[in-house]
mmCIF file as gemmi writes it, N, C-alpha and C atoms, coordinates in Angstrom:
data_model
loop_
_atom_site.group_PDB
_atom_site.id
_atom_site.type_symbol
_atom_site.label_atom_id
_atom_site.label_alt_id
_atom_site.label_comp_id
_atom_site.label_asym_id
_atom_site.label_entity_id
_atom_site.label_seq_id
_atom_site.pdbx_PDB_ins_code
_atom_site.Cartn_x
_atom_site.Cartn_y
_atom_site.Cartn_z
_atom_site.occupancy
_atom_site.B_iso_or_equiv
_atom_site.pdbx_formal_charge
_atom_site.auth_seq_id
_atom_site.auth_asym_id
_atom_site.pdbx_PDB_model_num
ATOM 1 N N . MET Axp A 1 ? 4.406 20.404 5.914 1 0 ? 1 A 1
ATOM 2 C CA . MET Axp A 1 ? 2.75 19.642 5.734 1 0 ? 1 A 1
ATOM 3 C C . MET Axp A 1 ? 3.111 19.536 3.946 1 0 ? 1 A 1
ATOM 4 N N . GLU Axp A 2 ? 2.134 18.466 4.49 1 0 ? 2 A 1
ATOM 5 C CA . GLU Axp A 2 ? 2.437 17.797 2.879 1 0 ? 2 A 1
ATOM 6 C C . GLU Axp A 2 ? 1.087 18.65 2.122 1 0 ? 2 A 1
ATOM 7 N N . ARG Axp A 3 ? 1.495 18.611 0.867 1 0 ? 3 A 1
ATOM 8 C CA . ARG Axp A 3 ? 0.33 18.867 -0.283 1 0 ? 3 A 1
ATOM 9 C C . ARG Axp A 3 ? -0.125 18.066 -0.888 1 0 ? 3 A 1
ATOM 10 N N . PRO Axp A 4 ? -1.819 17.85 -1.426 1 0 ? 4 A 1
ATOM 11 C CA . PRO Axp A 4 ? -2.429 17.082 -2.036 1 0 ? 4 A 1
ATOM 12 C C . PRO Axp A 4 ? -1.429 16.242 -2.98 1 0 ? 4 A 1
ATOM 13 N N . LEU Axp A 5 ? -0.665 16.724 -3.831 1 0 ? 5 A 1
ATOM 14 C CA . LEU Axp A 5 ? -0.175 16.397 -4.756 1 0 ? 5 A 1
ATOM 15 C C . LEU Axp A 5 ? 0.903 15.225 -4.535 1 0 ? 5 A 1
ATOM 16 N N . ASP Axp A 6 ? 1.312 15.951 -3.119 1 0 ? 6 A 1
ATOM 17 C CA . ASP Axp A 6 ? 2.752 15.346 -2.506 1 0 ? 6 A 1
ATOM 18 C C . ASP Axp A 6 ? 2.393 13.598 -2.43 1 0 ? 6 A 1
ATOM 19 N N . ALA Axp A 7 ? 0.87 13.845 -1.737 1 0 ? 7 A 1
ATOM 20 C CA . ALA Axp A 7 ? 0.108 12.295 -1.142 1 0 ? 7 A 1
ATOM 21 C C . ALA Axp A 7 ? -0.297 11.196 -2.327 1 0 ? 7 A 1
ATOM 22 N N . LEU Axp A 8 ? -0.948 12.055 -3.242 1 0 ? 8 A 1
ATOM 23 C CA . LEU Axp A 8 ? -1.064 11.43 -4.707 1 0 ? 8 A 1
ATOM 24 C C . LEU Axp A 8 ? 0.774 10.836 -5.117 1 0 ? 8 A 1
ATOM 25 N N . ASN Axp A 9 ? 1.749 11.258 -5.259 1 0 ? 9 A 1
ATOM 26 C CA . ASN Axp A 9 ? 2.914 11.275 -5.545 1 0 ? 9 A 1
ATOM 27 C C . ASN Axp A 9 ? 3.507 9.792 -4.796 1 0 ? 9 A 1
ATOM 28 N N . GLN Axp A 10 ? 3.111 9.561 -3.787 1 0 ? 10 A 1
ATOM 29 C CA . GLN Axp A 10 ? 3.344 8.936 -2.886 1 0 ? 10 A 1
ATOM 30 C C . GLN Axp A 10 ? 2.514 7.437 -3.34 1 0 ? 10 A 1
ATOM 31 N N . ALA Axp A 11 ? 1.295 7.438 -3.469 1 0 ? 11 A 1
ATOM 32 C CA . ALA Axp A 11 ? 0.48 6.647 -3.722 1 0 ? 11 A 1
ATOM 33 C C . ALA Axp A 11 ? 0.835 5.896 -5.354 1 0 ? 11 A 1
ATOM 34 N N . LYS Axp A 12 ? 1.782 6.391 -6.033 1 0 ? 12 A 1
ATOM 35 C CA . LYS Axp A 12 ? 1.758 5.82 -7.496 1 0 ? 12 A 1
ATOM 36 C C . LYS Axp A 12 ? 2.848 4.458 -7.394 1 0 ? 12 A 1
ATOM 37 N N . GLY Axp A 13 ? 1.956 3.843 -8.242 1 0 ? 13 A 1
ATOM 38 C CA . GLY Axp A 13 ? 2.484 2.384 -7.984 1 0 ? 13 A 1
ATOM 39 C C . GLY Axp A 13 ? 1.627 1.61 -6.827 1 0 ? 13 A 1
ATOM 40 N N . LYS Axp A 14 ? 0.657 1.949 -5.978 1 0 ? 14 A 1
ATOM 41 C CA . LYS Axp A 14 ? -0.14 1.676 -5.517 1 0 ? 14 A 1
ATOM 42 C C . LYS Axp A 14 ? -1.55 1.42 -5.601 1 0 ? 14 A 1
ATOM 43 N N . ARG Axp A 15 ? -2.137 0.695 -5.022 1 0 ? 15 A 1
ATOM 44 C CA . ARG Axp A 15 ? -3.712 0.222 -5.089 1 0 ? 15 A 1
ATOM 45 C C . ARG Axp A 15 ? -4.36 1.858 -4.51 1 0 ? 15 A 1
ATOM 46 N N . VAL Axp A 16 ? -5.128 2.279 -5.165 1 0 ? 16 A 1
ATOM 47 C CA . VAL Axp A 16 ? -6.029 3.521 -5.052 1 0 ? 16 A 1
ATOM 48 C C . VAL Axp A 16 ? -7.576 2.796 -5.193 1 0 ? 16 A 1
ATOM 49 N N . ILE Axp A 17 ? -8.55 3.478 -4.325 1 0 ? 17 A 1
ATOM 50 C CA . ILE Axp A 17 ? -10.032 3.462 -4.824 1 0 ? 17 A 1
ATOM 51 C C . ILE Axp A 17 ? -9.883 4.946 -5.314 1 0 ? 17 A 1
ATOM 52 N N . VAL Axp A 18 ? -10.852 5.324 -6.075 1 0 ? 18 A 1
ATOM 53 C CA . VAL Axp A 18 ? -11.64 6.754 -6.761 1 0 ? 18 A 1
ATOM 54 C C . VAL Axp A 18 ? -12.492 6.33 -6.697 1 0 ? 18 A 1
ATOM 55 N N . GLU Axp A 19 ? -13.213 7.803 -6.353 1 0 ? 19 A 1
ATOM 56 C CA . GLU Axp A 19 ? -14.777 7.767 -5.671 1 0 ? 19 A 1
ATOM 57 C C . GLU Axp A 19 ? -14.928 9.038 -6.723 1 0 ? 19 A 1
ATOM 58 N N . LEU Axp A 20 ? -16.213 8.564 -7.882 1 0 ? 20 A 1
ATOM 59 C CA . LEU Axp A 20 ? -16.335 9.944 -9.048 1 0 ? 20 A 1
ATOM 60 C C . LEU Axp A 20 ? -17.907 10.162 -8.675 1 0 ? 20 A 1
ATOM 61 N N . LYS Axp A 21 ? -18.288 11.503 -9.213 1 0 ? 21 A 1
ATOM 62 C CA . LYS Axp A 21 ? -19.271 11.721 -8.54 1 0 ? 21 A 1
ATOM 63 C C . LYS Axp A 21 ? -20.722 11.442 -9.124 1 0 ? 21 A 1
ATOM 64 N N . ASN Axp A 22 ? -20.198 9.836 -10.218 1 0 ? 22 A 1
ATOM 65 C CA . ASN Axp A 22 ? -22.013 9.558 -10.467 1 0 ? 22 A 1
ATOM 66 C C . ASN Axp A 22 ? -22.32 8.477 -9.368 1 0 ? 22 A 1
ATOM 67 N N . LYS Axp A 23 ? -21.151 8.253 -8.314 1 0 ? 23 A 1
ATOM 68 C CA . LYS Axp A 23 ? -21.541 7.603 -6.896 1 0 ? 23 A 1
ATOM 69 C C . LYS Axp A 23 ? -20.453 5.836 -7.669 1 0 ? 23 A 1
ATOM 70 N N . ARG Axp A 24 ? -20.154 5.934 -8.31 1 0 ? 24 A 1
ATOM 71 C CA . ARG Axp A 24 ? -19.376 4.916 -8.522 1 0 ? 24 A 1
ATOM 72 C C . ARG Axp A 24 ? -17.933 4.81 -8.171 1 0 ? 24 A 1
ATOM 73 N N . GLN Axp A 25 ? -17.037 3.854 -8.079 1 0 ? 25 A 1
ATOM 74 C CA . GLN Axp A 25 ? -15.883 3.716 -7.247 1 0 ? 25 A 1
ATOM 75 C C . GLN Axp A 25 ? -15.285 2.596 -8.54 1 0 ? 25 A 1
ATOM 76 N N . VAL Axp A 26 ? -13.753 3.292 -8.929 1 0 ? 26 A 1
ATOM 77 C CA . VAL Axp A 26 ? -12.901 2.621 -9.639 1 0 ? 26 A 1
ATOM 78 C C . VAL Axp A 26 ? -11.911 2.392 -8.512 1 0 ? 26 A 1
ATOM 79 N N . THR Axp A 27 ? -11.299 1.248 -8.759 1 0 ? 27 A 1
ATOM 80 C CA . THR Axp A 27 ? -10.024 0.728 -7.435 1 0 ? 27 A 1
ATOM 81 C C . THR Axp A 27 ? -8.503 0.414 -8.794 1 0 ? 27 A 1
ATOM 82 N N . GLY Axp A 28 ? -7.872 -0.011 -8.746 1 0 ? 28 A 1
ATOM 83 C CA . GLY Axp A 28 ? -6.819 -0.155 -9.306 1 0 ? 28 A 1
ATOM 84 C C . GLY Axp A 28 ? -5.357 0.678 -8.66 1 0 ? 28 A 1
ATOM 85 N N . THR Axp A 29 ? -4.522 0.653 -9.968 1 0 ? 29 A 1
ATOM 86 C CA . THR Axp A 29 ? -3.364 0.601 -9.182 1 0 ? 29 A 1
ATOM 87 C C . THR Axp A 29 ? -2.926 1.843 -9.998 1 0 ? 29 A 1
ATOM 88 N N . LEU Axp A 30 ? -2.401 2.756 -9.138 1 0 ? 30 A 1
ATOM 89 C CA . LEU Axp A 30 ? -2.122 4.419 -9.531 1 0 ? 30 A 1
ATOM 90 C C . LEU Axp A 30 ? -0.641 4.363 -10.229 1 0 ? 30 A 1
ATOM 91 N N . LYS Axp A 31 ? -1.082 4.604 -11.782 1 0 ? 31 A 1
ATOM 92 C CA . LYS Axp A 31 ? 0.403 4.728 -12.696 1 0 ? 31 A 1
ATOM 93 C C . LYS Axp A 31 ? 0.242 5.918 -13.019 1 0 ? 31 A 1
ATOM 94 N N . ALA Axp A 32 ? -0.382 7.115 -12.884 1 0 ? 32 A 1
ATOM 95 C CA . ALA Axp A 32 ? 0.224 8.541 -13.731 1 0 ? 32 A 1
ATOM 96 C C . ALA Axp A 32 ? -1.604 9.336 -12.683 1 0 ? 32 A 1
ATOM 97 N N . PHE Axp A 33 ? -0.673 10.48 -12.856 1 0 ? 33 A 1
ATOM 98 C CA . PHE Axp A 33 ? -1.964 12.067 -12.633 1 0 ? 33 A 1
ATOM 99 C C . PHE Axp A 33 ? -0.66 12.887 -13.184 1 0 ? 33 A 1
ATOM 100 N N . ASP Axp A 34 ? -2.122 14.066 -13.226 1 0 ? 34 A 1
ATOM 101 C CA . ASP Axp A 34 ? -1.439 14.957 -13.17 1 0 ? 34 A 1
ATOM 102 C C . ASP Axp A 34 ? -2.341 16.607 -12.103 1 0 ? 34 A 1
ATOM 103 N N . ILE Axp A 35 ? -1.611 17.407 -12.604 1 0 ? 35 A 1
ATOM 104 C CA . ILE Axp A 35 ? -2.116 18.481 -11.501 1 0 ? 35 A 1
ATOM 105 C C . ILE Axp A 35 ? -3.747 18.916 -11.06 1 0 ? 35 A 1
ATOM 106 N N . HIS Axp A 36 ? -4.757 18.498 -12.921 1 0 ? 36 A 1
ATOM 107 C CA . HIS Axp A 36 ? -6.249 18.32 -13.005 1 0 ? 36 A 1
ATOM 108 C C . HIS Axp A 36 ? -6.641 17.08 -12.202 1 0 ? 36 A 1
ATOM 109 N N . VAL Axp A 37 ? -6.1 16.319 -11.624 1 0 ? 37 A 1
ATOM 110 C CA . VAL Axp A 37 ? -6.191 15.113 -10.614 1 0 ? 37 A 1
ATOM 111 C C . VAL Axp A 37 ? -6.483 13.825 -11.819 1 0 ? 37 A 1
ATOM 112 N N . ASN Axp A 38 ? -6.129 14.182 -13.298 1 0 ? 38 A 1
ATOM 113 C CA . ASN Axp A 38 ? -6.376 13.188 -14.508 1 0 ? 38 A 1
ATOM 114 C C . ASN Axp A 38 ? -5.897 12.41 -13.69 1 0 ? 38 A 1
ATOM 115 N N . THR Axp A 39 ? -5.917 11.249 -13.903 1 0 ? 39 A 1
ATOM 116 C CA . THR Axp A 39 ? -5.228 9.649 -12.92 1 0 ? 39 A 1
ATOM 117 C C . THR Axp A 39 ? -5.327 8.464 -14.42 1 0 ? 39 A 1
ATOM 118 N N . VAL Axp A 40 ? -4.447 7.965 -14.81 1 0 ? 40 A 1
ATOM 119 C CA . VAL Axp A 40 ? -4.285 6.438 -14.933 1 0 ? 40 A 1
ATOM 120 C C . VAL Axp A 40 ? -3.878 5.375 -14.082 1 0 ? 40 A 1
ATOM 121 N N . LEU Axp A 41 ? -5.205 4.479 -14.079 1 0 ? 41 A 1
ATOM 122 C CA . LEU Axp A 41 ? -4.828 3.462 -13.554 1 0 ? 41 A 1
ATOM 123 C C . LEU Axp A 41 ? -5.036 2.338 -13.951 1 0 ? 41 A 1
ATOM 124 N N . ASP Axp A 42 ? -3.884 1.122 -13.34 1 0 ? 42 A 1
ATOM 125 C CA . ASP Axp A 42 ? -3.882 0.272 -14.065 1 0 ? 42 A 1
ATOM 126 C C . ASP Axp A 42 ? -4.811 -1.26 -13.476 1 0 ? 42 A 1
ATOM 127 N N . ASP Axp A 43 ? -5.256 -2.453 -14.032 1 0 ? 43 A 1
ATOM 128 C CA . ASP Axp A 43 ? -5.933 -3.246 -13.389 1 0 ? 43 A 1
ATOM 129 C C . ASP Axp A 43 ? -6.461 -2.581 -12.716 1 0 ? 43 A 1
ATOM 130 N N . ALA Axp A 44 ? -8.117 -1.551 -13.512 1 0 ? 44 A 1
ATOM 131 C CA . ALA Axp A 44 ? -8.42 -1.4 -12.43 1 0 ? 44 A 1
ATOM 132 C C . ALA Axp A 44 ? -10.067 -2.213 -12.824 1 0 ? 44 A 1
ATOM 133 N N . GLU Axp A 45 ? -10.811 -1.954 -11.183 1 0 ? 45 A 1
ATOM 134 C CA . GLU Axp A 45 ? -12.112 -2.676 -11.43 1 0 ? 45 A 1
ATOM 135 C C . GLU Axp A 45 ? -13.179 -1.523 -11.11 1 0 ? 45 A 1
ATOM 136 N N . GLU Axp A 46 ? -14.163 -1.374 -11.728 1 0 ? 46 A 1
ATOM 137 C CA . GLU Axp A 46 ? -15.539 -0.839 -11.444 1 0 ? 46 A 1
ATOM 138 C C . GLU Axp A 46 ? -15.988 -1.153 -10.696 1 0 ? 46 A 1
ATOM 139 N N . ARG Axp A 47 ? -15.985 -0.814 -9.069 1 0 ? 47 A 1
ATOM 140 C CA . ARG Axp A 47 ? -17.588 -0.763 -8.21 1 0 ? 47 A 1
ATOM 141 C C . ARG Axp A 47 ? -18.604 0.027 -8.142 1 0 ? 47 A 1
ATOM 142 N N . GLY Axp A 48 ? -19.88 -0.641 -7.698 1 0 ? 48 A 1
ATOM 143 C CA . GLY Axp A 48 ? -21.25 0.085 -7.563 1 0 ? 48 A 1
ATOM 144 C C . GLY Axp A 48 ? -20.995 0.787 -6.378 1 0 ? 48 A 1
ATOM 145 N N . GLU Axp A 49 ? -22.28 1.519 -5.956 1 0 ? 49 A 1
ATOM 146 C CA . GLU Axp A 49 ? -22.116 2.004 -4.44 1 0 ? 49 A 1
ATOM 147 C C . GLU Axp A 49 ? -22.438 1.268 -3.624 1 0 ? 49 A 1
ATOM 148 N N . ASP Axp A 50 ? -22.783 -0.168 -3.461 1 0 ? 50 A 1
ATOM 149 C CA . ASP Axp A 50 ? -22.035 -0.904 -2.555 1 0 ? 50 A 1
ATOM 150 C C . ASP Axp A 50 ? -20.861 -1.753 -2.526 1 0 ? 50 A 1
ATOM 151 N N . GLY Axp A 51 ? -20.339 -1.321 -3.07 1 0 ? 51 A 1
ATOM 152 C CA . GLY Axp A 51 ? -18.883 -1.543 -3.208 1 0 ? 51 A 1
ATOM 153 C C . GLY Axp A 51 ? -18.73 -2.776 -3.955 1 0 ? 51 A 1
ATOM 154 N N . LYS Axp A 52 ? -19.539 -3.744 -4.784 1 0 ? 52 A 1
ATOM 155 C CA . LYS Axp A 52 ? -19.418 -4.602 -5.354 1 0 ? 52 A 1
ATOM 156 C C . LYS Axp A 52 ? -18.806 -4.387 -6.902 1 0 ? 52 A 1
ATOM 157 N N . MET Axp A 53 ? -17.898 -5.236 -7.403 1 0 ? 53 A 1
ATOM 158 C CA . MET Axp A 53 ? -17.63 -5.291 -8.627 1 0 ? 53 A 1
ATOM 159 C C . MET Axp A 53 ? -18.757 -5.227 -9.772 1 0 ? 53 A 1
ATOM 160 N N . ILE Axp A 54 ? -18.772 -3.992 -10.32 1 0 ? 54 A 1
ATOM 161 C CA . ILE Axp A 54 ? -19.606 -4.58 -11.633 1 0 ? 54 A 1
ATOM 162 C C . ILE Axp A 54 ? -18.684 -4.867 -12.819 1 0 ? 54 A 1
ATOM 163 N N . ARG Axp A 55 ? -17.559 -4.855 -12.673 1 0 ? 55 A 1
ATOM 164 C CA . ARG Axp A 55 ? -16.584 -4.971 -14.28 1 0 ? 55 A 1
ATOM 165 C C . ARG Axp A 55 ? -15.099 -5.08 -13.966 1 0 ? 55 A 1
ATOM 166 N N . LYS Axp A 56 ? -14.593 -5.778 -14.32 1 0 ? 56 A 1
ATOM 167 C CA . LYS Axp A 56 ? -12.642 -5.409 -14.639 1 0 ? 56 A 1
ATOM 168 C C . LYS Axp A 56 ? -12.697 -4.627 -16.063 1 0 ? 56 A 1
ATOM 169 N N . LEU Axp A 57 ? -11.878 -3.496 -15.685 1 0 ? 57 A 1
ATOM 170 C CA . LEU Axp A 57 ? -11.717 -2.172 -17.016 1 0 ? 57 A 1
ATOM 171 C C . LEU Axp A 57 ? -10.459 -2.679 -17.331 1 0 ? 57 A 1
ATOM 172 N N . GLY Axp A 58 ? -9.773 -3.18 -16.72 1 0 ? 58 A 1
ATOM 173 C CA . GLY Axp A 58 ? -7.778 -3.13 -17.346 1 0 ? 58 A 1
ATOM 174 C C . GLY Axp A 58 ? -7.43 -1.628 -16.835 1 0 ? 58 A 1
ATOM 175 N N . ARG Axp A 59 ? -6.478 -1.18 -18.088 1 0 ? 59 A 1
ATOM 176 C CA . ARG Axp A 59 ? -6.18 0.589 -18.189 1 0 ? 59 A 1
ATOM 177 C C . ARG Axp A 59 ? -7.456 1.459 -18.198 1 0 ? 59 A 1
ATOM 178 N N . VAL Axp A 60 ? -7.343 2.306 -17.463 1 0 ? 60 A 1
ATOM 179 C CA . VAL Axp A 60 ? -8.099 3.2 -17.615 1 0 ? 60 A 1
ATOM 180 C C . VAL Axp A 60 ? -7.557 4.706 -17.184 1 0 ? 60 A 1
ATOM 181 N N . PHE Axp A 61 ? -8.153 5.596 -18.048 1 0 ? 61 A 1
ATOM 182 C CA . PHE Axp A 61 ? -8.037 6.804 -17.573 1 0 ? 61 A 1
ATOM 183 C C . PHE Axp A 61 ? -9.231 7.959 -17.154 1 0 ? 61 A 1
ATOM 184 N N . ILE Axp A 62 ? -9.045 8.229 -15.848 1 0 ? 62 A 1
ATOM 185 C CA . ILE Axp A 62 ? -10.188 9.135 -15.448 1 0 ? 62 A 1
ATOM 186 C C . ILE Axp A 62 ? -10.213 10.607 -15.638 1 0 ? 62 A 1
ATOM 187 N N . ARG Axp A 63 ? -10.889 11.167 -15.981 1 0 ? 63 A 1
ATOM 188 C CA . ARG Axp A 63 ? -10.549 12.769 -15.796 1 0 ? 63 A 1
ATOM 189 C C . ARG Axp A 63 ? -10.905 13.458 -14.774 1 0 ? 63 A 1
ATOM 190 N N . GLY Axp A 64 ? -10.342 14.043 -14.298 1 0 ? 64 A 1
ATOM 191 C CA . GLY Axp A 64 ? -10.188 14.517 -12.9 1 0 ? 64 A 1
ATOM 192 C C . GLY Axp A 64 ? -11.549 15.351 -13.036 1 0 ? 64 A 1
ATOM 193 N N . ASP Axp A 65 ? -12.5 15.621 -13.086 1 0 ? 65 A 1
ATOM 194 C CA . ASP Axp A 65 ? -13.69 16.645 -13.205 1 0 ? 65 A 1
ATOM 195 C C . ASP Axp A 65 ? -14.272 15.997 -12.473 1 0 ? 65 A 1
ATOM 196 N N . MET Axp A 66 ? -14.374 14.389 -12.54 1 0 ? 66 A 1
ATOM 197 C CA . MET Axp A 66 ? -15.43 13.158 -12.675 1 0 ? 66 A 1
ATOM 198 C C . MET Axp A 66 ? -14.914 12.914 -10.877 1 0 ? 66 A 1
ATOM 199 N N . VAL Axp A 67 ? -13.61 13.195 -10.565 1 0 ? 67 A 1
ATOM 200 C CA . VAL Axp A 67 ? -13.126 12.736 -9.164 1 0 ? 67 A 1
ATOM 201 C C . VAL Axp A 67 ? -13.755 13.46 -8.187 1 0 ? 67 A 1
ATOM 202 N N . LEU Axp A 68 ? -14.159 12.942 -7.104 1 0 ? 68 A 1
ATOM 203 C CA . LEU Axp A 68 ? -14.174 13.255 -5.449 1 0 ? 68 A 1
ATOM 204 C C . LEU Axp A 68 ? -13.388 13.257 -4.79 1 0 ? 68 A 1
ATOM 205 N N . PHE Axp A 69 ? -13.046 11.999 -4.894 1 0 ? 69 A 1
ATOM 206 C CA . PHE Axp A 69 ? -11.092 11.741 -4.085 1 0 ? 69 A 1
ATOM 207 C C . PHE Axp A 69 ? -10.727 10.846 -5.025 1 0 ? 69 A 1
ATOM 208 N N . VAL Axp A 70 ? -9.349 10.24 -3.748 1 0 ? 70 A 1
ATOM 209 C CA . VAL Axp A 70 ? -8.904 9.437 -4.526 1 0 ? 70 A 1
ATOM 210 C C . VAL Axp A 70 ? -7.973 9.047 -2.724 1 0 ? 70 A 1
ATOM 211 N N . SER Axp A 71 ? -8.174 7.674 -2.348 1 0 ? 71 A 1
ATOM 212 C CA . SER Axp A 71 ? -7.971 6.873 -1.085 1 0 ? 71 A 1
ATOM 213 C C . SER Axp A 71 ? -6.904 5.992 -1.743 1 0 ? 71 A 1
ATOM 214 N N . PRO Axp A 72 ? -6.37 5.031 -0.439 1 0 ? 72 A 1
ATOM 215 C CA . PRO Axp A 72 ? -5.224 4.051 -0.349 1 0 ? 72 A 1
ATOM 216 C C . PRO Axp A 72 ? -6.241 3.304 -0.435 1 0 ? 72 A 1
ATOM 217 N N . ALA Axp A 73 ? -6.212 1.771 -1.065 1 0 ? 73 A 1
ATOM 218 C CA . ALA Axp A 73 ? -6.991 0.622 -1.129 1 0 ? 73 A 1
ATOM 219 C C . ALA Axp A 73 ? -6.932 -0.038 -0.238 1 0 ? 73 A 1
């Protein structure tokens, strides 16, 4: 059986969607993460509840305690 961090490891270098507790989404290329699900994304874009792009962010660090889930884009 695959562990959750194994799934994240397979997603490195690929586009992911990170859903945040404030109902926003950040999409970008997963560069790094740790056991707390702190993540670093490149070419990130912030999206609202409706999925529409709000703004381009570039490289971002997302604190793990704000993350609801990470999904392939």
